[in-house]
N, C-alpha and C positions, 0 to 999 in steps of 0.2 A: 504494499499500499503507499502510496505517498506519505512523506514525512518530511519535517523539518529539525534538522540537529540543531542544538544550541551548544557552542564551543564550551567546554569546561575542563577543569582539571580536579583530580583527587590526589590529595598529598596530606602531609602533616604540616600544621601551620600554628605560629603564634605571632602576637604583635602587642608589643609596649610602647609608651610613649611617655615623654617626660618635658617639663618645662626647663628651657636651657636660656632663658633671658640673661644678658649679662647684667653688670650694674650700669644704672641709668645715665651715669656720666663718664661711661667708657670711651676711648677713642672712636669716632662714628665717621670720619670723613670718606667717603667712598667714592665722590664725584670731585673731578678736578675744578668744576665750577662753585664748588662749596666753599662758604665763607667760614663756617664753623669746623672746630676739631673735635669737641666733645658733644656727645648726645646730651640732649635736653630732657629727656622723659622717655617713656615707653608708650606706644600706639596699641599694640597687641602682644602678647608673649611670643616668644620663639619656642620652637618645638623641635625635640629628638625623637625619632619613631625608628623602632628596630621591627623589621618584619623578618620571621625566619621561616623558610621553607625546607622542607626535608620529603624524600619520597614516601609514599602510602606504606610500603612495607617497613613494619617498626624495628626490623633487623638491620636495616642499612645505617650504616654510619655517614652517609652523604648528608650535606647540609649547604644551605646558602643563606647567610645573613646579610640582608639590605639595610643600611643605616642611612636614614633619610635626616638631614639637618637642614634648619631654616638659617642657612647662611648662605653666602654669594659663591665664595670660592676659599681654597685654602692651598697654601704653600706645600712643597714636598717636605720640608723639615716639619712642619706643623702636622701634615697628614701622618707621618712615620711615627712621631711622638703620640698621637692620637691612637692610632690603631694598637700600635705595641703596649701602651699603657692599659688600653680596653680590653683588649684580647688576653693579656696576661692576667689581669684582674678577673676575667670570667672562665679562666683557663679553655680558650678557643683557638684553634688554629686561625692564623691571620689570613691564611689561604681561602678560607671560608667566608671572609668578611668584604664587604665593599661598600663605600661612603658614596652617597649621592647627595646632591644639593638641591634645594627648591631655587635656589639662585636669586633670592631676594637681594637688592641692591640698597635695602634700607636697615639691614642688619648690623653695619659695621664692618671694616676691614681688620681681620683678626690676624694680622702678621707680627710676627716677633720683633721684624726690623724696624716697627713703629714705636717701639717701647719709649723712645727718648722724645716722642710728642705728646701734647697734652692728653692725658688720659690714656696714653700708651702702657702706663705702668700697671694698669688693670687687666692688659691683656694675658700675660703669662699665668697668672692665678686663674684667670678665667677659663683658660685652656684647660689648664690642669683639672678643675671642676669638671669640664665637658668631658674629658677623657674618661674620669671616674663615673660619671652619669652613664656614659655608653657603656661601660663595662658593666655596670648594674643591670642596665636594660637588656644586655645579652644574657646574663644569668637568668634573669626572669624570663625570658623568651624560652629559653631551654627549659625551665620549669613548666613552663604552660603548653608546651607542644603538645597538639591533639589532632585527630583526624579531623579534615575538612574537606569540603567541595567549593571551587571557585568558578562562577559563570560569569562570562564575558560579553560585553555589549559594547557596540560603536554608535557615537552620536555625533551632533555637530556644536559648535559654540564660535560665535562670531567675534569673540574677544580679541583674538589674536590678529594682527594687521601687519602688512610688508613694511619693514623699516629702511630701507635702502633708497633715499630720497634723492632725486638729483636736482640740485638748487642752480637753475639756468642764469639767475640774477649773477650769482657769485662764482660760476663754473666751478662747482665741487659737489660732492656728495656728503649729504648729511644723514646722521642716523636719526630718523624719526619717520613717521607715519607717510607712506606712499600710497595715495589712493588709486594708482593707475595699474597696480600690480595685485593680484588676489594671492591670498594667504592660505595656507594648509588650515582648515578649520575641524581637522578629526580630533574628536574626543573619545577615548578609550576608558570605558568603565569596567568595574569587576564587583561582585559580592561575595564575600568569603562567609561561609555557613558552617555551621558546627554538627556534629552527627545529630543533633535533638532539633535541628531546624533554627536554631539562634545565629543571627547576624554576627559574626566576630569582627568583621573589619569591610572596609569598601576601599576601592582604588579609584584614584582619579589620575589618568596619564593625559596631559596635555602639554602642547608646545606653545609657550608665550613667555618672552621675557619678564620677570617682575621688576620693571621699571615705571611702573605708575609714580612712585615716589622718587625724587632726584634730588637736586642739590638744595631746594626751597626747604626739603624737610630735614629736620634735626632729630626725630623721634626714632627709637628703634622698633622696626616692624618687620612682619614676615611679608607684607604687602598683601597682594590679592589672596595668596593662599590661607592665609590665616581667616578671613571672611568666609572664603568657600569652604573650608572644614567646619567652621560654625554652623553654615547653613546645612550641611549634609549629616553631621552628628547630631543635630537637633533633631533632625527628620528621621534617621535611622536608629538612633541610640547606640551607634557603634563607632569607634575610631575610624578615621579616613587617612589613609596614606596617599601621598600627593607625590607623583614622578615628574619631573622635569622632562619634556620631550625634547627634540631636535629643533630648538628655536633661536638659530644663530642670526637670521634675519626676520624674526618674528617679535612683536611687540604690541603693548595696547595702543590701540588707535589714539586715547589719550592719556599720552604719558608724560613723563619728566616735570610733575607737577610737586607741589609743597602739601597739597591738602590731602590728609588721610582718608576724608571720605569718599574720595575717588576710588582709592585702592579697595575700600569696602564694598563700593558699588560693582566694580569690577570682579570682586570674590564673588558676590552674590548672584551676578550673572552667570559665571562658571559654575557655581554650586547649583543652581537652578537647573542649569541644561545638564549638570550630571544626575542631578536626581530624575529628571525626565526619562534620561537612558536606564538608569537603575530599575526604574518603576516597570520598564517593559521586560524585565528579565524574569523568565520562568523560575521554578524551584529546580534545585539542582536533581541531578538522577533522574532527569525526564526529557522526552522529545514530543514534538507536536506532529500527531498522527491524523490523517484523514480518516474519519470514522465513518463515512459513507454518506447517502442521501438521505434526506427526511422530507416527504412530500407535505408541503404547506400550501399557502396561496402562490408561492414558487416552490420548485424543488431546491431545498436548502443544501448545500454542502457543508457537512460538519465536521469539526476539528476538537481533538482533546488531547491533554496533556497526559502522556502514558510513561509509566515508570520503566527505566532502562533494566534489563536483565543483568544478571550478576557477570555473564561475560561482556556485555556492552559496558558496563560500569569499569571494568578491569582496562579497557580500552583508554580509558581517561586517565590513568594512573601513570602512564610513561614518564620517564624522569632520564633526561641526558644532560650533562652539564658540562661546558668546556670554557676554562678560564687562560687565557693567553695573551702575550704581547704582541701587536702588530708593529713591526719597525717600519718608522716613515722617516723619508729622507729630510734632514734639516733645510729650510729654505735657504737656496743660495744668496749670498750677499747679507745674511743676518749681520747684524752690527756686532762688534765686540765689546766686551765690558769696558775698555777705556774709552772707546767710542761714546758709548753711551753715558758714562761717567762725566765726560767732556761737555756733552751736550747738556746733562743736567746742570753741570756749573754754569754754562752759558744763560740757560733760562732763568736760573735762580737769580743770576747777576743782573738780567733783565727786568725781574721782578722788582728787585731792589732799586734799581734807577727809575722804573715807572713810579713807584711809590714816593721817590724822592721829587720827582718832577711834578707831583701832583695828578697822575693820570690813573685813576682807579680802574678804569675799564682795561687799559695795557697792562697793569699790574695782575688784574685776575686773569687775563688770557697767559700772562706769562707763568703765573703760578699752576695753571692749568697743565700747560705744556711740560713744566717741570714735574708734575705728578705723573705724566704719561712717561717720562724717562725713568723715574723712581720705580715704577713698576716693572718696565720693561727690562731694566738692572736687575730687579728681584728675579725676574722669570730667567734671565739667561744664568744668573749666578745658581740656579738649581737645576739646570740643564745636565743630564749625564753626559760623560765624556764621550767623544766621537761624533760622527755625522749623522745618526739617526736616533729619533726619539722612539723608544717602546711604549706604544699606547696601549693601556690596559683595556682588554674586553673579555666580556663575559657574554656567553649565550647559554640559555637555559631552558630546555623543552619541558613544560609542565603539561602533561596531557595534550590537549587539542592546541595549547597556546605556546607561544615563543617569548620569553623575555631577552631582550638585548639591553646590556648595560655597558656603556661606554665612556671612556675619559674623554674631555673636550667638548667644545662648543661647535656642534655641526648645524649646518644649514639643513633644512627640512627635506631636503632632497633624500637625507638618509632615511627618514622614514616613509617619505611616500613612495620612493622606489623600492624598498623592501615590502611594503604592504601591498603594492602593484605586483610583484613577483610571486606573492603567495597569497592570492585572493581566498578570502574565507577563513584565514589563519589570524586569530588575534595577535598581533605583534606588539607587545608593550615595549617601548622604547623609553630608556631612561639615560639622558646624557649628564655630562658635567659631574662624572663621577671621579673619584680619587683626587690627586692634586692637580692644579691648573696648569702644568707645565705644558700641555698640548695647544693651550689657548684655542683659537677659532679654526674650523676646517671649512672654509668656502668651497664652492665649485671652482673647477680649474679654469673655466673662462673669466672668472672676476678678478683672477691675480693681475695686477698692474692697472686697476681701475682707479685706485684712490679711496675704496670704500673702506671705512673705520676698521670692519671686522678682517679685511684682508692684508691692511697695512700692520697688522699687529700679528698676523700668523706666524707660527714658529715654522711650521712644517710646509714644505714644497707644493707648488701646484700638482693636483692630481692625487693628493693623499686622500681627499674625501672619497674620491671614486675608487680609491684602492681599497679603503675601509668598506665601502658598500659591497663590493665585489667578494672580499674575503669573509665578510659576515653572512652575506648570502649564499655562498657556499657552504658555511658551516650550518646554516639553517636548513640547507637543502640534505646535508647529511643526516641531520638529526629527524627530520620528517620521515614518515612512512612513504615508500615509493608506490 
Protein backbone atom coordinates (compact mmCIF):
# COMPACT_ATOMS: atom_id res chain seq x y z
CA UNK A 1 0.00 0.00 0.00
CA UNK A 2 1.19 3.59 -0.55
CA UNK A 3 2.80 5.12 2.51
CA UNK A 4 4.90 8.09 3.63
CA UNK A 5 7.94 7.47 5.81
CA UNK A 6 8.98 10.07 8.35
CA UNK A 7 12.78 10.35 8.78
CA UNK A 8 13.76 9.29 12.28
CA UNK A 9 16.57 7.96 14.45
CA UNK A 10 16.58 5.53 17.36
CA UNK A 11 19.52 5.94 19.71
CA UNK A 12 20.42 6.68 23.30
CA UNK A 13 20.31 10.33 24.18
CA UNK A 14 20.73 12.85 26.97
CA UNK A 15 20.78 16.64 27.12
CA UNK A 16 21.69 19.02 29.93
CA UNK A 17 22.20 22.78 29.96
CA UNK A 18 23.44 25.47 32.32
CA UNK A 19 23.74 29.24 32.61
CA UNK A 20 27.20 30.45 31.51
CA UNK A 21 26.59 34.21 31.64
CA UNK A 22 29.88 36.01 32.37
CA UNK A 23 30.22 38.91 34.82
CA UNK A 24 28.28 41.94 33.63
CA UNK A 25 31.40 44.13 33.48
CA UNK A 26 33.66 41.71 31.58
CA UNK A 27 35.50 42.76 28.41
CA UNK A 28 32.85 42.90 25.69
CA UNK A 29 34.08 44.76 22.61
CA UNK A 30 33.38 42.44 19.66
CA UNK A 31 32.97 45.12 17.02
CA UNK A 32 35.66 47.35 15.58
CA UNK A 33 33.24 50.28 15.53
CA UNK A 34 32.33 49.86 19.21
CA UNK A 35 33.35 52.67 21.55
CA UNK A 36 32.95 50.69 24.79
CA UNK A 37 35.25 48.03 26.23
CA UNK A 38 33.31 46.52 29.15
CA UNK A 39 29.75 45.20 29.04
CA UNK A 40 27.27 47.34 30.96
CA UNK A 41 24.73 44.63 31.82
CA UNK A 42 22.89 41.49 30.75
CA UNK A 43 20.15 41.30 28.13
CA UNK A 44 19.53 37.55 28.39
CA UNK A 45 21.61 34.80 29.99
CA UNK A 46 24.05 32.79 27.91
CA UNK A 47 23.73 29.02 27.86
CA UNK A 48 25.90 25.93 27.52
CA UNK A 49 24.09 22.84 26.25
CA UNK A 50 25.58 19.36 26.07
CA UNK A 51 23.79 16.76 23.96
CA UNK A 52 25.00 13.16 24.10
CA UNK A 53 24.26 10.64 21.35
CA UNK A 54 25.08 6.93 21.52
CA UNK A 55 23.99 3.82 19.58
CA UNK A 56 20.67 2.26 20.55
CA UNK A 57 22.59 -0.88 21.49
CA UNK A 58 23.53 -0.24 25.12
CA UNK A 59 26.57 -2.52 24.88
CA UNK A 60 28.33 -0.11 22.50
CA UNK A 61 30.94 2.32 23.81
CA UNK A 62 30.52 4.68 20.83
CA UNK A 63 29.46 8.21 21.82
CA UNK A 64 29.24 11.72 20.45
CA UNK A 65 29.07 14.73 22.76
CA UNK A 66 27.96 17.98 21.14
CA UNK A 67 28.85 20.96 23.35
CA UNK A 68 26.89 24.04 22.22
CA UNK A 69 27.99 27.39 23.65
CA UNK A 70 26.39 30.83 23.42
CA UNK A 71 29.60 32.49 22.32
CA UNK A 72 30.92 33.80 19.02
CA UNK A 73 34.22 31.97 18.53
CA UNK A 74 37.17 30.77 20.55
CA UNK A 75 40.89 30.59 19.83
CA UNK A 76 42.88 27.36 19.67
CA UNK A 77 44.59 27.88 23.04
CA UNK A 78 41.29 28.64 24.78
CA UNK A 79 39.60 25.67 23.06
CA UNK A 80 42.35 23.25 24.05
CA UNK A 81 42.17 24.37 27.66
CA UNK A 82 38.38 24.13 27.72
CA UNK A 83 38.21 20.61 26.32
CA UNK A 84 41.20 19.25 28.24
CA UNK A 85 39.81 20.53 31.53
CA UNK A 86 36.20 19.50 30.90
CA UNK A 87 37.04 16.04 29.59
CA UNK A 88 39.41 15.33 32.47
CA UNK A 89 36.77 16.48 34.97
CA UNK A 90 34.17 14.11 33.45
CA UNK A 91 36.61 11.32 32.54
CA UNK A 92 35.48 11.51 28.91
CA UNK A 93 37.76 11.00 25.86
CA UNK A 94 38.32 14.29 24.07
CA UNK A 95 37.92 12.50 20.72
CA UNK A 96 34.23 12.02 21.52
CA UNK A 97 33.60 15.75 22.07
CA UNK A 98 33.08 18.64 19.70
CA UNK A 99 32.27 22.24 20.61
CA UNK A 100 29.91 24.29 18.42
CA UNK A 101 28.98 27.95 18.81
CA UNK A 102 25.68 29.76 18.41
CA UNK A 103 27.96 32.52 17.08
CA UNK A 104 26.29 35.39 18.91
CA UNK A 105 28.36 38.52 18.46
CA UNK A 106 27.01 40.06 21.68
CA UNK A 107 28.54 37.65 24.20
CA UNK A 108 31.95 39.30 24.32
CA UNK A 109 35.26 38.22 22.84
CA UNK A 110 36.76 35.72 25.28
CA UNK A 111 40.40 35.76 24.20
CA UNK A 112 43.20 35.52 26.74
CA UNK A 113 45.23 37.98 24.65
CA UNK A 114 42.73 40.66 25.78
CA UNK A 115 43.66 40.35 29.46
CA UNK A 116 45.29 43.80 29.57
CA UNK A 117 42.17 45.60 28.30
CA UNK A 118 39.37 46.94 30.53
CA UNK A 119 37.47 43.94 31.86
CA UNK A 120 40.02 41.60 30.34
CA UNK A 121 41.20 40.50 33.77
CA UNK A 122 37.86 38.70 34.16
CA UNK A 123 38.30 36.55 31.04
CA UNK A 124 40.68 33.89 32.43
CA UNK A 125 38.65 33.23 35.61
CA UNK A 126 35.48 33.09 33.51
CA UNK A 127 37.00 30.54 31.10
CA UNK A 128 38.09 28.40 34.06
CA UNK A 129 34.53 28.42 35.40
CA UNK A 130 33.17 27.66 31.93
CA UNK A 131 35.41 24.59 31.57
CA UNK A 132 34.29 23.27 34.96
CA UNK A 133 30.65 23.84 34.01
CA UNK A 134 31.05 21.96 30.72
CA UNK A 135 32.77 19.10 32.54
CA UNK A 136 29.84 18.85 34.94
CA UNK A 137 27.38 18.83 32.04
CA UNK A 138 29.32 16.01 30.38
CA UNK A 139 29.02 13.98 33.59
CA UNK A 140 25.32 14.74 33.92
CA UNK A 141 24.52 13.62 30.38
CA UNK A 142 26.36 10.35 30.95
CA UNK A 143 24.21 9.74 34.02
CA UNK A 144 20.98 10.58 32.12
CA UNK A 145 21.63 8.56 28.93
CA UNK A 146 18.44 6.75 27.87
CA UNK A 147 16.75 5.20 24.80
CA UNK A 148 15.15 7.84 22.59
CA UNK A 149 13.67 8.48 19.17
CA UNK A 150 14.34 11.55 17.02
CA UNK A 151 11.84 12.63 14.37
CA UNK A 152 12.93 15.23 11.80
CA UNK A 153 11.06 17.87 9.84
CA UNK A 154 11.96 20.63 7.38
CA UNK A 155 10.35 24.05 7.28
CA UNK A 156 11.15 27.58 6.17
CA UNK A 157 11.98 30.85 7.90
CA UNK A 158 12.66 34.19 6.20
CA UNK A 159 14.82 35.63 8.99
CA UNK A 160 18.09 35.07 7.11
CA UNK A 161 19.01 37.38 4.24
CA UNK A 162 21.97 37.58 1.88
CA UNK A 163 24.57 40.01 3.24
CA UNK A 164 27.19 40.60 0.52
CA UNK A 165 25.97 44.04 -0.62
CA UNK A 166 27.58 45.93 -3.49
CA UNK A 167 27.71 49.66 -2.71
CA UNK A 168 28.00 51.21 -6.16
CA UNK A 169 28.37 54.74 -4.78
CA UNK A 170 31.49 53.85 -2.82
CA UNK A 171 32.61 51.11 -5.25
CA UNK A 172 32.95 48.44 -2.57
CA UNK A 173 31.30 45.43 -1.00
CA UNK A 174 29.72 46.08 2.38
CA UNK A 175 28.60 43.38 4.79
CA UNK A 176 24.85 43.88 5.14
CA UNK A 177 21.41 43.19 3.70
CA UNK A 178 21.46 42.55 -0.06
CA UNK A 179 17.85 42.48 -1.28
CA UNK A 180 18.78 41.40 -4.82
CA UNK A 181 20.05 37.89 -3.94
CA UNK A 182 17.88 35.15 -2.38
CA UNK A 183 18.97 33.43 0.83
CA UNK A 184 18.70 29.82 1.94
CA UNK A 185 15.69 29.75 4.25
CA UNK A 186 15.82 26.04 5.17
CA UNK A 187 14.83 25.34 8.76
CA UNK A 188 15.52 21.81 10.01
CA UNK A 189 13.86 20.78 13.26
CA UNK A 190 13.70 17.62 15.32
CA UNK A 191 11.84 16.34 18.37
CA UNK A 192 13.54 13.89 20.72
CA UNK A 193 11.12 11.57 22.53
CA UNK A 194 11.74 9.17 25.41
CA UNK A 195 10.44 5.61 25.67
CA UNK A 196 7.31 6.76 27.51
CA UNK A 197 6.39 9.43 24.97
CA UNK A 198 7.82 12.39 26.88
CA UNK A 199 9.62 15.11 24.92
CA UNK A 200 13.25 15.14 26.00
CA UNK A 201 14.44 17.98 23.75
CA UNK A 202 13.94 19.79 20.47
CA UNK A 203 16.48 20.78 17.83
CA UNK A 204 16.55 23.91 15.68
CA UNK A 205 19.15 23.94 12.90
CA UNK A 206 19.15 27.22 10.98
CA UNK A 207 21.73 29.33 9.16
CA UNK A 208 21.76 33.01 10.09
CA UNK A 209 24.48 35.12 11.67
CA UNK A 210 23.43 36.31 15.15
CA UNK A 211 24.46 39.85 14.24
CA UNK A 212 21.23 41.62 15.13
CA UNK A 213 23.17 43.39 17.88
CA UNK A 214 26.36 45.24 16.99
CA UNK A 215 28.52 48.14 18.16
CA UNK A 216 25.58 50.11 19.55
CA UNK A 217 24.79 47.33 22.04
CA UNK A 218 26.71 47.15 25.33
CA UNK A 219 24.79 44.25 26.90
CA UNK A 220 25.80 40.59 27.04
CA UNK A 221 23.28 38.72 24.91
CA UNK A 222 22.73 35.44 23.05
CA UNK A 223 21.10 37.55 20.28
CA UNK A 224 18.12 35.87 18.59
CA UNK A 225 18.78 32.29 19.79
CA UNK A 226 17.83 33.40 23.32
CA UNK A 227 14.25 34.46 22.54
CA UNK A 228 13.92 31.57 20.06
CA UNK A 229 14.65 29.04 22.80
CA UNK A 230 12.23 30.78 25.16
CA UNK A 231 9.37 30.51 22.63
CA UNK A 232 9.98 26.83 21.95
CA UNK A 233 10.64 25.78 25.52
CA UNK A 234 7.49 27.46 26.79
CA UNK A 235 5.45 25.59 24.17
CA UNK A 236 7.10 22.17 24.47
CA UNK A 237 8.21 22.03 28.10
CA UNK A 238 11.57 20.67 26.96
CA UNK A 239 15.02 22.22 26.37
CA UNK A 240 15.90 23.40 22.88
CA UNK A 241 19.28 22.85 21.22
CA UNK A 242 20.19 25.48 18.62
CA UNK A 243 22.79 24.60 15.98
CA UNK A 244 24.14 27.30 13.67
CA UNK A 245 24.14 26.26 10.01
CA UNK A 246 26.37 27.38 7.15
CA UNK A 247 25.73 31.12 7.41
CA UNK A 248 28.87 32.73 5.96
CA UNK A 249 26.88 35.11 3.74
CA UNK A 250 23.61 35.06 5.72
CA UNK A 251 22.42 37.45 8.41
CA UNK A 252 19.23 39.14 9.59
CA UNK A 253 17.64 41.59 7.18
CA UNK A 254 17.54 44.11 10.04
CA UNK A 255 20.93 43.73 11.66
CA UNK A 256 23.82 45.62 13.24
CA UNK A 257 21.56 47.53 15.65
CA UNK A 258 21.81 48.39 19.34
CA UNK A 259 18.20 47.67 20.29
CA UNK A 260 17.84 44.30 22.05
CA UNK A 261 14.10 44.31 21.28
CA UNK A 262 14.99 43.64 17.63
CA UNK A 263 16.99 40.56 18.62
CA UNK A 264 14.04 39.29 20.64
CA UNK A 265 11.71 39.86 17.69
CA UNK A 266 14.03 37.90 15.43
CA UNK A 267 14.14 35.09 17.97
CA UNK A 268 10.35 34.92 18.15
CA UNK A 269 10.16 34.84 14.35
CA UNK A 270 12.48 31.84 14.20
CA UNK A 271 10.85 30.21 17.22
CA UNK A 272 7.33 30.39 15.78
CA UNK A 273 8.54 29.02 12.43
CA UNK A 274 10.25 26.13 14.24
CA UNK A 275 7.14 25.43 16.32
CA UNK A 276 5.04 25.22 13.16
CA UNK A 277 7.42 22.61 11.79
CA UNK A 278 7.54 20.70 15.06
CA UNK A 279 3.73 20.60 15.25
CA UNK A 280 3.67 18.79 11.91
CA UNK A 281 5.84 15.91 13.15
CA UNK A 282 4.12 12.58 13.82
CA UNK A 283 4.78 10.31 16.77
CA UNK A 284 8.04 8.36 16.54
CA UNK A 285 7.94 4.72 15.48
CA UNK A 286 5.15 5.30 12.97
CA UNK A 287 4.57 5.86 9.28
CA UNK A 288 1.62 7.34 7.37
CA UNK A 289 -0.20 4.60 5.43
CA UNK A 290 -3.00 4.74 2.89
CA UNK A 291 -5.95 2.94 4.52
CA UNK A 292 -8.27 2.69 1.50
CA UNK A 293 -11.37 4.45 0.18
CA UNK A 294 -14.48 5.38 2.11
CA UNK A 295 -17.68 6.10 0.19
CA UNK A 296 -19.24 9.37 1.31
CA UNK A 297 -20.57 12.36 -0.62
CA UNK A 298 -17.30 11.80 -2.44
CA UNK A 299 -15.12 8.71 -2.33
CA UNK A 300 -12.55 9.66 0.30
CA UNK A 301 -8.96 8.46 0.38
CA UNK A 302 -8.16 7.76 4.04
CA UNK A 303 -4.75 7.67 5.63
CA UNK A 304 -3.64 6.68 9.13
CA UNK A 305 -0.51 6.56 11.26
CA UNK A 306 0.59 2.95 11.68
CA UNK A 307 3.15 1.58 14.15
CA UNK A 308 6.35 0.26 12.60
CA UNK A 309 7.26 -3.38 12.98
CA UNK A 310 10.26 -4.38 15.14
CA UNK A 311 12.28 -5.00 11.97
CA UNK A 312 11.38 -1.56 10.60
CA UNK A 313 12.30 0.05 13.90
CA UNK A 314 15.75 -1.55 13.76
CA UNK A 315 16.32 0.14 10.41
CA UNK A 316 16.30 3.47 12.26
CA UNK A 317 19.04 2.41 14.68
CA UNK A 318 21.94 2.59 12.25
CA UNK A 319 25.02 4.34 13.67
CA UNK A 320 28.16 5.31 11.77
CA UNK A 321 30.57 8.01 12.89
CA UNK A 322 33.73 9.38 11.33
CA UNK A 323 35.78 12.26 12.75
CA UNK A 324 38.84 13.33 10.79
CA UNK A 325 40.89 16.31 9.63
CA UNK A 326 40.60 17.67 6.09
CA UNK A 327 43.92 19.29 5.08
CA UNK A 328 43.25 22.58 3.29
CA UNK A 329 46.01 24.72 1.73
CA UNK A 330 46.78 28.02 3.40
CA UNK A 331 45.91 30.89 1.10
CA UNK A 332 48.87 32.08 -0.99
CA UNK A 333 49.92 35.56 0.01
CA UNK A 334 48.72 35.23 3.59
CA UNK A 335 50.57 37.98 5.49
CA UNK A 336 53.29 37.14 7.95
CA UNK A 337 53.14 37.98 11.64
CA UNK A 338 55.69 40.83 11.29
CA UNK A 339 53.67 42.33 8.43
CA UNK A 340 50.43 42.30 10.43
CA UNK A 341 52.22 43.64 13.50
CA UNK A 342 53.56 46.56 11.46
CA UNK A 343 50.10 47.29 10.02
CA UNK A 344 48.62 47.18 13.53
CA UNK A 345 51.18 49.71 14.74
CA UNK A 346 50.44 51.93 11.73
CA UNK A 347 46.68 52.00 12.35
CA UNK A 348 47.18 52.55 16.07
CA UNK A 349 49.37 55.56 15.25
CA UNK A 350 46.69 56.88 12.89
CA UNK A 351 44.11 56.59 15.65
CA UNK A 352 46.30 58.57 18.03
CA UNK A 353 46.94 61.23 15.40
CA UNK A 354 43.24 61.55 14.56
CA UNK A 355 42.35 62.05 18.23
CA UNK A 356 45.05 64.71 18.51
CA UNK A 357 43.70 66.47 15.43
CA UNK A 358 40.12 66.45 16.76
CA UNK A 359 38.88 64.03 14.07
CA UNK A 360 36.63 61.55 15.93
CA UNK A 361 35.31 59.80 12.79
CA UNK A 362 38.82 59.17 11.47
CA UNK A 363 39.90 57.97 14.91
CA UNK A 364 36.96 55.55 15.07
CA UNK A 365 37.77 54.12 11.63
CA UNK A 366 41.47 53.77 12.47
CA UNK A 367 40.59 52.02 15.73
CA UNK A 368 38.36 49.58 13.82
CA UNK A 369 41.12 48.83 11.31
CA UNK A 370 43.58 48.28 14.17
CA UNK A 371 41.11 45.79 15.64
CA UNK A 372 41.02 43.89 12.33
CA UNK A 373 44.80 43.61 12.36
CA UNK A 374 44.81 42.56 16.02
CA UNK A 375 42.45 39.68 15.23
CA UNK A 376 44.40 38.64 12.16
CA UNK A 377 47.59 38.60 14.23
CA UNK A 378 45.90 36.38 16.83
CA UNK A 379 44.65 33.93 14.17
CA UNK A 380 48.05 33.71 12.47
CA UNK A 381 49.73 33.07 15.83
CA UNK A 382 47.55 30.00 16.34
CA UNK A 383 47.99 28.43 12.92
CA UNK A 384 49.79 25.06 12.91
CA UNK A 385 53.20 24.86 11.25
CA UNK A 386 53.27 24.04 7.57
CA UNK A 387 51.28 25.15 4.55
CA UNK A 388 48.00 23.37 5.33
CA UNK A 389 45.26 23.83 7.92
CA UNK A 390 43.71 20.60 9.28
CA UNK A 391 39.99 21.41 9.29
CA UNK A 392 38.09 19.31 11.84
CA UNK A 393 35.13 17.37 10.42
CA UNK A 394 32.60 14.94 11.87
CA UNK A 395 29.95 13.02 9.93
CA UNK A 396 27.52 10.98 12.01
CA UNK A 397 24.74 8.85 10.60
CA UNK A 398 21.89 8.43 13.07
CA UNK A 399 19.22 6.19 11.53
CA UNK A 400 17.71 8.08 8.61
CA UNK A 401 19.56 11.33 9.35
CA UNK A 402 23.10 12.57 8.87
CA UNK A 403 24.77 15.08 11.20
CA UNK A 404 27.61 17.12 9.68
CA UNK A 405 29.72 19.12 12.16
CA UNK A 406 32.50 21.28 10.71
CA UNK A 407 35.09 23.77 11.84
CA UNK A 408 34.97 27.13 10.09
CA UNK A 409 32.41 29.59 8.73
CA UNK A 410 31.01 28.18 5.49
CA UNK A 411 28.91 29.87 2.88
CA UNK A 412 25.47 28.28 2.60
CA UNK A 413 26.47 26.43 -0.58
CA UNK A 414 27.79 23.76 1.82
CA UNK A 415 24.34 22.88 3.13
CA UNK A 416 22.33 23.53 -0.03
CA UNK A 417 24.57 21.32 -2.16
CA UNK A 418 24.78 18.48 0.36
CA UNK A 419 21.01 18.47 0.85
CA UNK A 420 20.46 18.57 -2.92
CA UNK A 421 22.75 15.54 -3.36
CA UNK A 422 20.81 13.52 -0.81
CA UNK A 423 17.14 14.46 -1.18
CA UNK A 424 14.88 13.08 1.52
CA UNK A 425 17.77 12.68 3.97
CA UNK A 426 17.68 15.12 6.90
CA UNK A 427 21.18 16.62 6.99
CA UNK A 428 21.87 18.55 10.19
CA UNK A 429 24.65 21.03 9.42
CA UNK A 430 26.48 22.55 12.40
CA UNK A 431 29.38 24.84 11.58
CA UNK A 432 31.70 27.12 13.60
CA UNK A 433 32.89 24.07 15.51
CA UNK A 434 36.12 23.92 17.51
CA UNK A 435 38.48 26.93 17.35
CA UNK A 436 38.26 29.68 14.75
CA UNK A 437 41.51 28.90 12.98
CA UNK A 438 39.73 28.10 9.71
CA UNK A 439 37.90 31.46 9.52
CA UNK A 440 35.60 31.83 6.47
CA UNK A 441 35.24 29.41 3.54
CA UNK A 442 33.61 31.33 0.66
CA UNK A 443 33.05 29.92 -2.86
CA UNK A 444 36.02 29.87 -5.20
CA UNK A 445 34.60 32.58 -7.50
CA UNK A 446 34.42 35.17 -4.71
CA UNK A 447 38.17 35.24 -4.04
CA UNK A 448 39.69 38.53 -5.08
CA UNK A 449 36.36 40.39 -5.01
CA UNK A 450 37.06 42.36 -1.84
CA UNK A 451 34.16 40.87 0.13
CA UNK A 452 34.88 40.93 3.87
CA UNK A 453 34.59 37.17 4.37
CA UNK A 454 36.95 36.54 1.46
CA UNK A 455 39.50 39.12 2.55
CA UNK A 456 40.06 37.44 5.93
CA UNK A 457 39.86 33.83 4.66
CA UNK A 458 42.88 31.80 5.77
CA UNK A 459 42.48 28.86 3.39
CA UNK A 460 42.92 28.98 -0.38
CA UNK A 461 40.26 29.33 -3.04
CA UNK A 462 38.55 26.01 -3.70
CA UNK A 463 38.61 24.92 -0.05
CA UNK A 464 34.82 25.15 0.31
CA UNK A 465 34.38 22.98 -2.77
CA UNK A 466 36.91 20.46 -1.45
CA UNK A 467 35.05 20.11 1.85
CA UNK A 468 31.69 19.72 0.09
CA UNK A 469 33.12 16.93 -2.07
CA UNK A 470 34.85 15.03 0.73
CA UNK A 471 31.93 15.32 3.14
CA UNK A 472 29.57 14.27 0.36
CA UNK A 473 31.70 11.20 -0.29
CA UNK A 474 31.58 10.27 3.41
CA UNK A 475 27.80 10.71 3.54
CA UNK A 476 27.48 8.49 0.48
CA UNK A 477 29.66 5.87 2.15
CA UNK A 478 27.54 5.88 5.29
CA UNK A 479 24.14 5.76 3.63
CA UNK A 480 22.64 2.49 2.36
CA UNK A 481 23.12 1.77 -1.33
